[in-house]
C-alpha positions as CSV (number, residue, x, y, z in Angstrom):
1,M,0.0,0.0,0.0
2,T,1.4,3.3,-1.0
3,Q,1.8,6.3,1.3
4,S,-0.9,8.2,-0.5
5,S,-3.3,5.4,0.1
6,L,-2.5,5.3,3.7
7,L,-3.1,9.0,4.0
8,S,-6.4,8.7,2.2
9,T,-7.5,5.9,4.5
10,Y,-6.5,7.8,7.6
11,Y,-8.3,10.9,6.4
12,W,-11.5,8.9,5.7
13,V,-11.4,7.3,9.1
14,S,-10.7,10.6,10.9
15,Q,-13.5,12.2,8.9
16,T,-15.9,9.4,9.8
17,R,-15.1,9.6,13.5
18,L,-15.5,13.4,13.4
19,D,-18.9,13.0,11.7
20,G,-19.9,10.5,14.4
21,L,-18.8,12.8,17.1
22,M,-20.7,15.6,15.5
23,I,-23.9,13.5,15.2
24,K,-23.6,12.5,18.9
25,F,-23.0,16.1,19.9
26,F,-26.0,17.2,17.9
27,C,-28.2,14.5,19.4
28,L,-27.0,15.4,22.9
29,L,-27.8,19.1,22.2
30,V,-31.3,18.2,21.0
31,V,-31.8,16.1,24.1
32,V,-30.7,19.0,26.3
33,I,-32.9,21.5,24.6
34,I,-35.9,19.2,24.8
35,S,-35.3,18.5,28.5
36,G,-35.1,22.2,29.2
37,C,-38.4,22.8,27.5
38,V,-39.9,20.0,29.5
39,F,-38.7,21.5,32.8
40,H,-39.7,25.0,32.0
41,E,-43.0,24.5,30.2
42,K,-46.0,24.5,32.4
43,I,-48.4,21.6,32.0
44,L,-51.9,22.9,31.9
45,I,-54.4,20.4,33.4
46,P,-57.9,21.2,32.3
47,A,-60.2,22.0,35.2
48,D,-63.2,19.8,35.7
49,E,-66.4,21.7,34.6
50,P,-69.0,21.9,37.4
51,K,-71.6,19.3,37.0
52,L,-75.2,20.5,37.0
53,P,-77.6,18.5,39.1
54,I,-79.7,16.3,37.1
55,V,-83.4,17.0,37.8
56,S,-85.8,14.2,36.9
57,E,-89.2,14.8,35.4
58,N,-90.9,13.6,38.6
59,E,-89.0,16.2,40.7
60,Q,-90.0,19.0,38.3
61,N,-93.6,17.9,38.6
62,W,-93.4,17.9,42.4
63,K,-91.9,21.4,42.4
64,K,-94.7,22.7,40.2
65,E,-97.3,21.0,42.5
66,I,-95.7,22.6,45.6
67,A,-95.7,26.0,44.0
68,R,-99.4,25.6,43.1
69,L,-100.3,24.5,46.6
70,E,-98.4,27.4,48.1
71,K,-100.3,29.9,45.9
72,L,-103.6,28.2,46.9
73,V,-102.7,28.5,50.6
74,A,-101.9,32.2,50.2
75,E,-105.2,32.8,48.4
76,K,-107.1,31.0,51.2
77,D,-105.3,32.9,53.9
78,Q,-106.3,36.2,52.2
79,L,-109.9,35.0,51.9
80,I,-110.0,34.1,55.6
81,K,-108.6,37.5,56.5
82,N,-111.3,39.3,54.4
83,Q,-114.0,37.1,56.0
84,K,-112.8,38.0,59.4
85,V,-112.9,41.7,58.6
86,H,-116.4,41.3,57.3
87,Q,-117.5,39.5,60.4
88,I,-116.0,42.2,62.6
89,D,-117.9,44.8,60.7
90,Q,-121.1,42.9,61.1
91,A,-120.5,42.4,64.8
92,N,-120.0,46.2,65.2
93,V,-123.2,46.9,63.4
94,I,-125.2,44.5,65.5
95,R,-123.6,45.9,68.7
96,E,-124.7,49.5,67.7
97,T,-128.2,48.2,66.7
98,H,-128.6,46.6,70.1
99,K,-127.6,49.9,71.8
100,E,-130.1,51.8,69.7
101,V,-132.9,49.3,70.6
102,A,-132.0,49.7,74.3
103,R,-132.2,53.5,74.0
104,T,-135.6,53.2,72.3
105,Q,-136.9,50.9,75.0
106,V,-135.9,53.4,77.7
107,K,-137.6,56.2,75.8
108,L,-140.8,54.1,75.3
109,H,-140.9,53.4,79.1
110,R,-140.6,57.1,79.8
111,L,-143.5,57.8,77.4
112,A,-145.6,55.0,79.0
113,T,-148.4,57.2,80.1
114,K,-152.0,56.8,79.0
115,P,-151.9,59.8,76.6
116,G,-148.5,58.8,75.2
117,T,-149.5,55.2,74.6
118,A,-152.7,56.2,73.0
119,S,-150.8,58.6,70.6
120,A,-148.3,55.9,69.7
121,I,-151.0,53.3,68.9
122,A,-152.8,55.9,66.8
123,E,-149.7,56.7,64.8
124,L,-149.0,53.0,64.2
125,E,-152.6,52.4,63.0
126,A,-152.3,55.3,60.5
127,S,-149.0,53.9,59.1
128,L,-150.6,50.5,58.6
129,K,-153.6,51.9,56.9
130,Q,-151.4,53.8,54.5
131,F,-149.6,50.6,53.6
132,N,-152.9,48.9,52.9
133,Q,-153.5,51.5,50.2
134,E,-150.2,50.9,48.4
135,K,-149.1,48.0,46.2
136,N,-146.7,45.9,48.3
137,T,-144.6,42.9,47.7
138,S,-145.2,39.5,49.4
139,F,-142.3,40.3,51.7
140,D,-143.9,43.6,52.7
141,R,-147.2,41.9,53.3
142,I,-145.5,39.5,55.7
143,L,-144.0,42.4,57.7
144,R,-147.4,44.1,57.7
145,I,-149.0,41.0,59.2
146,Q,-146.5,41.0,62.0
147,A,-147.0,44.7,62.7
148,Q,-150.8,44.3,62.7
149,R,-150.6,41.5,65.2
150,L,-148.3,43.5,67.5
151,L,-150.7,46.4,67.2
152,E,-153.6,44.2,68.4
153,I,-151.5,43.0,71.3
154,S,-150.5,46.5,72.3
155,T,-154.2,47.5,72.3
156,I,-155.1,44.7,74.6
157,F,-152.4,45.8,77.1
158,Y,-153.5,49.4,76.8
159,S,-157.1,48.4,77.7
160,K,-155.6,46.8,80.8
161,D,-153.8,50.0,81.8
162,Q,-150.4,48.3,81.2
163,Y,-149.0,51.1,79.2
164,A,-145.3,50.2,79.4
165,T,-146.0,46.7,78.0
166,A,-148.3,48.2,75.4
167,M,-145.5,50.7,74.3
168,N,-143.1,47.8,74.1
169,Y,-145.3,46.1,71.5
170,V,-145.8,49.3,69.7
171,G,-142.0,49.7,69.4
172,Q,-141.7,46.2,68.0
173,A,-144.4,46.9,65.5
174,N,-142.6,50.1,64.4
175,N,-139.5,48.1,63.6
176,F,-141.6,46.2,61.0
177,V,-143.0,49.5,59.8
178,K,-139.5,50.8,59.3
179,S,-138.6,47.8,57.2
180,I,-141.6,48.2,55.0
181,Q,-140.8,51.9,54.5
182,S,-137.3,51.0,53.6
183,N,-138.5,48.5,51.0
184,L,-140.9,51.1,49.5
185,T,-138.2,53.7,49.1
186,Q,-135.8,51.1,47.7
187,K,-133.1,52.0,50.2
188,K,-132.5,48.6,51.6
189,A,-130.7,45.8,49.8
190,A,-129.0,43.9,52.6
191,N,-129.3,43.2,56.3
192,V,-126.6,45.6,57.5
193,G,-127.9,47.9,60.2
194,Y,-131.2,46.0,60.8
195,P,-131.9,43.8,63.8
196,Q,-133.5,40.4,63.6
197,L,-137.3,40.8,64.0
198,D,-138.9,37.6,65.4
199,F,-142.4,36.9,64.1
200,H,-145.3,36.5,66.6
201,I,-147.2,34.7,63.9
202,P,-145.3,32.2,61.7
203,V,-146.2,32.8,58.1
204,K,-146.6,30.1,55.4
205,L,-144.9,30.7,52.1
206,R,-144.5,28.9,48.8
207,T,-141.5,29.5,46.5
208,N,-142.5,30.5,43.0
209,K,-139.0,29.8,41.5
210,V,-135.8,28.0,42.4
211,S,-134.2,29.7,45.4
212,K,-131.2,29.2,47.7
213,L,-131.4,28.6,51.4
214,Y,-128.4,30.3,53.1
215,K,-127.0,29.6,56.6
216,T,-127.0,33.3,57.6
217,P,-128.7,36.4,56.1
218,D,-125.7,37.1,53.8
219,A,-125.3,36.2,50.2
220,Q,-121.6,35.3,50.9
221,S,-122.5,32.7,53.5
222,Q,-122.8,29.0,53.1
223,V,-125.6,27.7,50.8
224,L,-127.4,24.9,52.7
225,L,-129.5,23.7,49.8
226,S,-131.4,24.7,46.7
227,L,-135.1,25.1,47.1
228,K,-137.3,23.8,44.3
229,K,-140.2,25.7,43.0
230,D,-143.4,25.3,45.0
231,T,-141.5,24.4,48.2
232,V,-143.6,25.2,51.3
233,L,-141.8,27.2,53.9
234,K,-142.6,28.8,57.3
235,A,-141.2,32.3,57.9
236,T,-140.3,32.9,61.6
237,A,-138.2,36.1,61.5
238,S,-136.8,38.8,59.2
239,Q,-133.6,40.8,59.1
240,G,-133.2,43.6,56.6
241,A,-134.1,42.1,53.2
242,W,-134.0,38.5,54.4
243,L,-136.5,36.0,55.9
244,K,-135.7,33.3,58.3
245,V,-137.6,30.2,57.2
246,L,-138.1,26.6,58.2
247,T,-138.3,23.6,55.8
248,D,-139.2,20.0,56.7
249,K,-135.6,19.3,57.8
250,N,-133.7,22.6,57.6
251,Q,-133.6,26.1,58.9
252,G,-132.0,29.1,57.1
253,W,-132.4,32.4,55.3
254,I,-133.9,33.4,52.0
255,Q,-133.9,36.7,50.2
256,N,-137.0,38.8,50.0
257,T,-138.0,37.7,46.5
258,G,-139.0,34.4,44.9
259,F,-142.0,33.4,47.1
260,E,-145.7,34.2,47.7
261,L,-148.0,33.8,50.6
262,E,-149.9,30.6,51.1
């Protein structure tokens, strides 16, 4: 082998080693760079998204039902409050009416002399005669029957010189007269401000249309039953524009229309 061949071979081997070292150095450099990136790069871990509670269809229906019931309870509470206010107003009216009746009775007893009693009876007779000349409803005729009966009783006690008792019956009769006058002038549509007037003579009635029997003399009170046409009733008292009546099995109040005398 010649010297030039040896030199060429040596140069090739040296170049080959140098290339290998360069490759190793380059690989090492790449590894170092990648490692540095790994150490310095922040790894972002995605946060878990909040999971919404799963509401079943049954739960939704129950929530709707609860909301409906709560609304219903609130409405009932308001209705009860309104009813209590109405009852308080009625109680106040009745209390004032009783006071007025008491004052009237005291006044009647003060006037319970023979001339005073005679004058009161005469005025009552004149009022009833005037009603006889006017066209009255069945309700007014019922009240007039009661006033007439009380007038007769007062006359009996007057003849016995019991003037205080006679004046008492005259006062009761005048309450019926006031009710008739209120009906004639169309100023009365309810029982507010009027006391209950008990009848001395129960009056038989017959309904001429379907009517309602109420628990109290108030259109907002409980309806006990529906009265058919031609139902026979017995009236025992009045209060304002209402009549207290008896049926075969019930007792209640009807309004002052829808019936006629038997």
